[in-house]
N, C-alpha and C positions, 0 to 999 in steps of 0.2 A: 529371569529378566523377561518382561513381557513386550515393551515397545518403547520407542522414542518418538516424540512429536515436537513440533514447534508451534507456539502460539504467540500472538503479538498484540499488545495494546498500543496506546498512543506513544508512550515513552518506555515501554518495556519490550524485552525480547526474551522469550522463555523456552528453554529446552528442558524436557522432563524425561526422566528414566524411571521406569517402574521395576522394582526388584523384589523377589520373594526371599524373605528372611526367616530362618528357622527361630522358633520361640527361644527366649532366654539368650539370644545372640546379641553381640555388640557390633555396631556399625559405625565407622568413621567416614565422613564425606569431606572431601577437599575440593573446593572449586577455585580455579585460577581464571580470572576474568580481566580483560583489557578493554578500556574505553578511552577514546579521545574526547576530553571535555572541551566544549566550544564556548568561547566567551560570548555572552549575549546580555545586552543592556547593563554592561559594566560589571559583570560577575561571571564566574564559573559556577556551575550547579551540578552536583552529583545526587542522583536519586537512588535510594536503597529501598526496595520493596520488603516490607516486613509483614509476614503472614504465617506465624508459627502454628496457628489454629489450636493451640493448646498452651497451657502454662508450662514454661520451660524452667528447669531447675537452675541452670546457669545461662542466662541470656545476656549477651554482651555485644555491643557494636564499638569497635575501635577504628578510628580513622587517623592515619598519620599523613601529614602533607609536607612536602619539601618543594620550595620554589626558589631557584637561584636568585631571582630579582628581589626577593623579600616579600612577605605577605602584608597586604594593606589592611584587610579586614577578614574576619572569619565568623561564620554563624551556623547554627544548626536548629532545625525545627522538624516537627513531625505532625502529621494530620491527626494522630491519636493522643498527642501530648495534653495532659490535664494539668491543673494548677499543682496537684500533688507530684506530678512527674517532672515539672520544670526544673527543680534543683538537681534531678538525676542526670540531666544533660550537662556534661562538663566541657568547657571550651577554653582553649588557651593558645596563644601564638606569640612568638618573638622572633625577629629577624627573618630567616628564611624557613623556619619550621613551625608547624601548627599541629594541634592535637584535639581530637573530639572523642569523648567516650559516653556511652549510655549503657548502664548496667543496673537495670531495675531488679528488686528483690521479687520473690514469688508473690508476696502480698501486694506489691506495687503493680504487678501485672494483671491483677484481678479486676474485672469490671466493677465489683463491689466487694464488701468485706467477706461475704459468705459465698460469693460466685465461684464457680469452677471455670468459667469462661474467661479468656484473656481479652484485654482491651488493646493489645498490640496487633493492630490490623490497619495497615495503611502504608504511607510513604514517609521515610526518614530522609530529610533533605539537608545536604551540606552545601553552603555557598561561601565563596571567598573571591578575592581578587588580589593581584600582585601590585607592587609599587610601580608607578608609571613615570618615574623621573626622566627616563629616556623613552623615545618612541618605539625602540625595538630591543630585542634580546636575541643574540645568536649563540646557539649551543653547538659544539663540534666534538664528536666522539668517533674514533676509528674511521676517519675518512668520510664521514657523513655530517652534513650540517642541517640544522633546523633553525629557521629565522621566524621569530614571533614579532609581528609588527602591530602595534596598537597605540597610536599617539593619543594624548590627552590635551585638554584645554584648547581645542581648536574652535574658531568661530563657526557657527552653524550656517549652512547654506540657507538663504531666505526661503520661507514657505509662504506662498501667496495665492495659489490657484487650486480650484477643484473643477471637475466636470459636472455640469448640470443638464439633465435632459428635460426639455420643456414638457408642459402638461399634456400635449397631444401625443407624446411618445414618439414623434417623428424624428428620425436621425437627422434630417435636414434642419431641424430646429435646434439641434444641440449646440450649446455654446459654452465658452469658458469664461469664468467670472472670478472676481476676487473672493477669497474665502473669508468674508467678514462674518461677524457673529449673526447678522441678519440673514445673510445668504445661507449659512449653515442651518439655521432654523428652518428656512424655507425649503431646503433640500430634505430635511428630516420630515417635514409635513408631507412633501411630495412622495417620499419613499413609503409612508404609511398607506398611501392609496394604491400602491402597486399590488396587483394580484397575479398569480400564475395563470398563464393562458396556454400552457403546453407548447409554446413556441420558443425556440432558442436560436438566435441569430448571432453568431460569433464574428463572422467575417466583416460585415458592414460596420458594426461599432468599432472594431479594432482599427480599420482603415480610416474611419472618421476621426478617431482619436488622434492618429498620426497627423492627419490634415490640420486639426486644431493646433497641435503643438508646432507644426511647420509654420502656420500663419502667425502664431503668437511670437515665434522667434524672428520671423521676417519683419514683423511690425515693432520689434523691440518691446513687446509687452512683457516679456520675461527677461530678467537680468541675464547677461551673457554667461555668468558663472553659476547659474542655477542648474539644479539637477532635474531632468525631465524623465518621468516614469509613467507607465500605464499599468493599472491594476485591473485585471479581468476577473470578475466573479461569475462563475458558471458551473453547470454540470458537465460541460464539455461535449454534450451530445447535440450537435447542431442539426436542426431539422427545418430551418427557415433560411432562405437565401442560399449561399454556398454551403453545402453540407458535407463535401468531401474533405476530411481532415488534412490530407496531404496538400490539397490546393490552398486551404486556409493557412497552413504552415508556410507555403511558398509565398503567398500574397503578403503575409505579415512580415516575413523576412525581407522580401524585396522592397517593401514600403518603408520599413524601419531603418534598414541599412546600417545598423549598428549605432544609430544616433541616440536611441532612447532604450530604456530597460523595460522589459515586459514581465510582470508578475502575474501568476495565474493562481487564483484561489478557487478550489473545487468543492462543490457541495453535492449532496444527494446520494441516494443509494445506488443509482446507475451511473455514477461519475466515471467518465472516460479519463482516468488519471494519466495513463501512458501518453495520450494525445497532449494533455496539458503540460506534461513534463517536457515533451519535445518542443512544444510551442514556446515555453519559457526559456529552456536552455539555449535554443538557437538565437534567442534575443537577449542574452546576458543576464537573464533573471532566473528565478526558481519557481517551482510549483509547490503549493502547500495544500494539504487536505484540511478542510474544516469539518470536524466531526459532528454528526447530528446528536447533540446532547444538550443538557440544560446550560452548559457553560459555553455555547457556541459564540455568544457575544464576547465573552472574554478571549476566546481564541482569535477572533477577528481583531480585537483591541491589541492583543499581544503582537500580532503580525504588524499592524500599523505602527506600534511603538518601535518595533525593530527598524523599520524603514523611514520613520518620520524625520530623523535627524542625520541626513547625509552631511559629512564634514569634508570629504575629499572626493575628487573626481579624476578619472583617467590616471590611475596609479600604475606606475612602471617601476619594478624593482630589478636592479641589475647587480651582477656579481662579476668578479674578475674574469676577463675574457680568456678563453682557453684554459681556465683553471678548474672549471666545474662541468658536470654533465648530468643528464637525467634529472634536471631541475623541474619540480612540479610548477603548476601555474603561477606565473609571476607578474601578470597584468590584470588589473581589475577595473571595472567600470566605475564603481563607487566604493567608498568606505563609510560605514555608518557608525555614528557615535556609540560607544559601548561594545563594539564587536572587536574582531581580531582577524588578521590575515596571517596564515601559517604557511611557510614555503620550506621545502626540503630538497636536498640534492646530494650528489657525490662530489667530493674534492679530488680531482685527478692529478693536480700538480703537487707532488710531494716536497717540492723545494720552497713552497711559500713560507715566509716568515710571519705574514699577517694576512688576515682575510677581511675583505672589505665589501660592504653592501652600500648601494646608493639608491635612494628612493626619490622619484620625481612624481609630483602630483599637482593638481590644481586645487586651490583652496577657495574659500568663500570670498577672499579679498584679493589674492594674487597667487602666483605659482610658488610651490614649496619644494625644498630640496633637503633631504635628510642624508646623513652619511654616518656610518657606523663601522668601526674597525676593531677586530679581535686579534690579539697576539696569540699566534698559534703555539708559542713556547709554553703557554699555560694550559695546553690541551690535556696534559696529564692530570693536572689538578681538577679540571672539569670532569674528566672521566671518573676520578675518585668520588667526586660529589654525587655522581649519578649511580653509585653502587647500590643505593637503596632500591633501585628499580630492577626487577628480575630481567635477565636477558639484555640484549643490546637495544635499549629503548630508542635511541636516535635512528638507527637503521630500520627498525620495525615501523617507526612513525613515518619514515620516508616511504616504505613499502605501502603502508596503509593509505597515505595520501595519494600516492601514484595509482593504486587500484581504484580508489573513489573517483579520481578524475577520468581514468579510462572508462569506468562504468558510465560516467555522464556522456562522454563522447560516443560510447556505444549506443546510447538511447536513440540518437538521430542519424547514426552512420548507415551507409548503404553497403552492400557487398561490392568488392571483397573486403573492404576496410572493416566491416563488422566482424567478419571471421578472424581477421588479423588481430583485432582488439581483443576478441574473446580468447584467442590463444595466449596473448600476452597477459591477460588477467589471470587466466588459469595457471600459467607458469609461476607468476608471482604469488598466487594464493597458495599453491602447493609448496613452494619454497619456504614461505613464511607461516604456513599452517593457519591461514585465515579461512573462516567459513563465509563464502560469498555466493551471490546468485549463480555462479558457474561451478561451485563445489558443494560438498555435503560434509556434515559432521558424522564420523563413523564411530560407533561404540561397540566394542567387542567384549562379549561375556567370556570370562576364563573357562577353559575346558574342564569338563567333569568326566569322570569315568563313565564309559558306556554312552555318552551323549556327545553329539556333534558340537563344534564351536559355533555360536550364533553371532551374527553381525547385524547391527541395527543402524538405521541412517536417519538423520534429521536434516532437512533442507533449510537453506537460508531464506528468511522472509524477504519478499520484494513487495514494496508498497503497492496495494491494489491488486495483488495476486493471492489466490487461495492456495495454502500449502497442501501438498498432496497428503493423503491419509497415511498414518503410520504403517509400516510394513516390515516384515521380517524376511531376511534372505540368508541363504547359506554363505558361509565365509568364502567358499570356492567360486561363487557366482560373480558375475560382472556387476559392479556397483551401478545400480539402475534405479531411478525413482520416477516411474510413470505407471499409470494404470494399464492392465492388459488390454491389447487392442481388440475391440469388437469386430465381428465380421462386417457389419454395416454400422457406422457411427450414427446413432439416432438420439434425438432429444426433443422435449417439448418444454417451452419456457415462455415467460411473459404472458400475452393476453389471448388465448394461448397460441403460440407459434409452434407448429410441428415442423421439424427439420429432418430430412433424410439425406445424409451424405452418400455420395456414390463414387467411391474411390477410383474405380476403373474409368470413370468419365472425368475425374478430377473436378467434380462439380456437385451440386446439391439441388434438391427439390424442397419446397416448402409450401405450407398451406395453413390457414387459420380455421378454427371452428368457432362459429358464432352461435351461442346458445344462451339460455337464461341461467341466472344464478340458482344453485341447487341441483342442477342437472348433473348426473354422474356418468362419465364416459369411460368405456373400456379401452385401455391403452394396450394391454398385452393379455392374451389368454392362450394357454396351451393345455388342452384337455388330457393329453397323454402324460405330461409331467405334473399335472395338477397345480399349475402356477398361473396366477392372474394378477394384474395391476389395474386399478381403477382410480379415477380422479374426480373429485367433486369440485364444481365451479363456484366461485364467489364473485360478487360484483363490487364496484366502488361504493363508498359511502354516499348516501343521499345527502344533498346539501342545497336547500333552497330550490331554485329552478334548474339547477344543473342536472342534466340527464346524460348518462353515459351507458353505452351498450357494451363496454369492455368488460370482459371477465377474465379470471385467473384461477389457477388451481389453489384451493385453500386446504384441501385434504387429499391424501393419497392412501389407498388401502392396498396391501400386498398380502397375497395368500399363497401358502404352499401346503396343499392338503396332505401330501405324504409325510411332511415334517410336523403336521398339526400346527402350523404357524399362521397367525393373523397379526399383521403389523399395521397400525395406523400412524401416519405421520401428518401432523397439522402444524400451524404456525406457532403453536404454544408448546407442544410436547410431542414425545414419541412413545407410543404404547405398544408393548410387545406381549402377545398372548401365545404361550406355547403349551397347548393342552389346557390343563387346569391352572397353570402357572401364569401370572401376570406381573409385568414390570412397567413402571412409568418413569421416563426420563425427561428432563428439561433440556432445551436447546442451550441453556447456559452451562451445562455440565460437560466435562470432558470424560467420555466413556469408552471403554473397550469391553466388548462382550463376545465371548467365543463359547458356544455350547451346541453340541449335537448337530454339526453342520452349518449352524448360523454364525456368521461374523457380522458384528455391528460396531461401527466406530461413529461417535458423535464428537464434533469439534467446534461447536458454536455456530458455524456457518453452513456446515454440510453433514449429511449422514451417509455413510458408506455401508451398503448392505450386500452380503453374499449369502445366498440360500442354496447350499450344496454346490455341485459343479455346474458351471456354465450359466449362472444367473447372478450377475453382479450389476448393482445400480448405485448411482449417487443422487441424492435429493438435496437441492440447494435452497436455503432459506433466504428470501429477499425481504429485508426489513425496510420499512419507510419510516419517515419522521414520526416521532411520537406525537400523538394527537393531530396527525395530518388531517385536514378537513375533507379530503377526497379519497386518498389511496389507502389501501390495506396491505399488510404483510402477505406474501404469497410464496408458492413453491415452484421450483423447476425440477424436471425429472430427466435423468441422463442414463442411458444404457452403456455399461462398460464391457460386458462379455455376454454374448447371446448365441455363441456358435453351437451350443449343445441343445438348443430348443429343437422340438420335433418339427416335422414338415407340416403339421396341422396347426402350428402356432398362428394366431391371428390377432386382431385388434388394430386400433388406429396406427400404432407403431409396429406391433408384432408381425403384421402381414408383410413388412419389408425386411425382416430379419435375414431372409435367405436371398436378398438381392432384388434389384429392379433395373430395368434397362429402358432407355428412351433415346430418341433422336430429336435434335433441335434444327429447325430450318426457318427461312423467311424472317430473319431478324430485321425489324424495322422501327423507326422512330414512333413514339407515342406522344401524348401531350406533354409529358415530362421527358426531356432529352436524356436525363440521367437514368431513365427507367424504360428501355426499349421493350417492345412487344416481340413475340416470336410465335411460331407454330411448334408444338411438341407432339410427337407421335409416341404414345405410351399405352400399353395394354390394348393395342389394336384400336386405339381412339386417337383422334386428332383434336388437340386442345390449343387454345390461345393462352399463352402464359406471359408474364411480365418479369423482367429482370429486376431483382431487388436484393435485399440483404436482411439477415436476422442476427441477433446477438447470441453468441455461445458463451455461457458463464462458467463452463467447466473448469477452466484453468485460472480464471479471474472472476470471482464471484462479485466484485465490485464494478469493474469497468466493462467486462466482457470483451469478446473479440468478434468482429463482424465476419459473418459467413455469407459470401455471395450465393444466391440461389435463384432458381426459376420458380416464381410464385404461381401456384394453381388457384384460380378463383373459385368462388361459390362453394366453400367448405370442402375443398379438395375434390370436387366432383370430377370424375373421370380418372382420377389418380387412385383414390381409395376404392375398394370393392364396395358396391352398393351405394347407399346414401349415408350421410353422417348420422342420421337418426337411428340407423341400424346398430349404432355403437352405444346407444343410451342403455344403461342397466339400472335395476331397481335399488341396489344398495352398494355400499363401499366394498363389501366383501362378496359380491356376486362372481360366479365363475363364467361370466360372459352371457 
């Protein structure tokens, strides 16, 4: 068994285990997987990834569905289904049971009559919904209840306004207008004239939107029973107006005061998703990532379809007083047509004969009240009905919902509440064996004679975060999933920003290097170890009269003379030369390579490299929109372990491997109050520095995290040894 890793797409989450199998052996794999299906746009949808990569002798998909309320419709499709395969998909349902089967023959799997390749490559999708004669359904098993609430045939809340920004782009000119067909076309025409100006102002438009809604309600421009929501489209990285995320959050929360819902749609490679998630959750909304792909328009349309038809507002669901505990979220700002509210809790009164739920809400026309009663004498029958599900389904669903809602609260909680929430999530996760952001999945290889038992770990995906590289640990070790700490954390990223963290100061230093595209800079060189790292600069694409002096690293060259290694990492591929041998890998591959002291892991977004003892690096690929008019893909470089480099190590980063000391004094205001200037004494020099921050993408390759630092001007002059031009080298594989 080699490794375990976690990869994630938009709607998939994949854990992989690599196993060495002796020839002629037979292997049986059994996967048990649980998923809570969420009703969306009037249906439940289950996605089954189908990628056998070869023709399978016996390929079969069997889906059995049981729904106590009864099944209303059932369908199955697949992205790879041809006219010949349509009859192979069998569908049937009656009452509360449904069945899907897909069992193609060997010939039906072939791409063509004589092909050896399979056409089974894509997504098999099952969709269905349940009967909605009553607005809710309560299931009770072993002292736990789950309440599914999804009313049908409700009048829709009127939709009649949009925000329109005037042609000058001035926030003061922004107004609200009826969404007539003419105004919609006018808005579309205006949008086509918008172009990116590298300026993002989140605070002012948000506050302006609230002012517009306040004024509209005061003047009775909006019906009293209408739903008011704000949808923010942004990359989340505010650099105009108020730029501090914490202050933007506070301003929005204080201004909205729970009256309106805020949804945040995030775009772009440098999306600050964690900030948008906090912003939305604090204002009763959700954040959603819009992926940079050919279907981005459909993703947007899909989100608007979800929130386009609010049917209820201010929903409150109540249960018998003093009879229940640990109830999950039971009040909601809105209910959207085609969705569903799911609530779970414990029943603590064992003497109840019946269980009642009462739902109060505001509808489009008037207030509504639903009441549902369940006879607890029938609970034995209900439990028998659910024997088709492994384990205690109702209790596990309660635990799952509770964990999800605690994770949401944890997003914007402050200490000590955040630590308390983490402890509570951890306890539930361990008790019910869920893989969550605070736990890991552990896979243990059976013991073999003469060999130690191996334990491998895969971490839970967190949206916006980069999973750690796969790693192998001894069974006796503490379960741990972080990179080894370097002596001095150093990295270079973006255009290009060099960051030197100084742990003993609990601070960091940073500087930029301004040079021309094509220039190669030496980052690390150690003549004693025979190791060097160099980076080649690229510029932005030329476009009309746009001129930019921003540069980024487009190629990195790593050399280890003792191991006869030359590794080139660029934005398209990774090339490894080991003596006479050469291997080329794509960023799209999942690769693990261990050979003669070299360890190489590629997982689509980053490359982990270890060259012998004490030289460990991560290279992060930053991808921009396909066919972006200005920007290019580029690389970031991070040191993981540098403690074994010799005292002669040098380079723009290497010279700081063995520490740096500095003193800050005379902190005073500059032209920007958020970025004060100061005097810094370093290397027997007195420099003027400016407080700022840079992004560290090590743990989160999408959003990054801000690292406060003292910025040294003029290409790091006075901080680095000599001038920055001393670090220019002739080739990617120069030894300094």
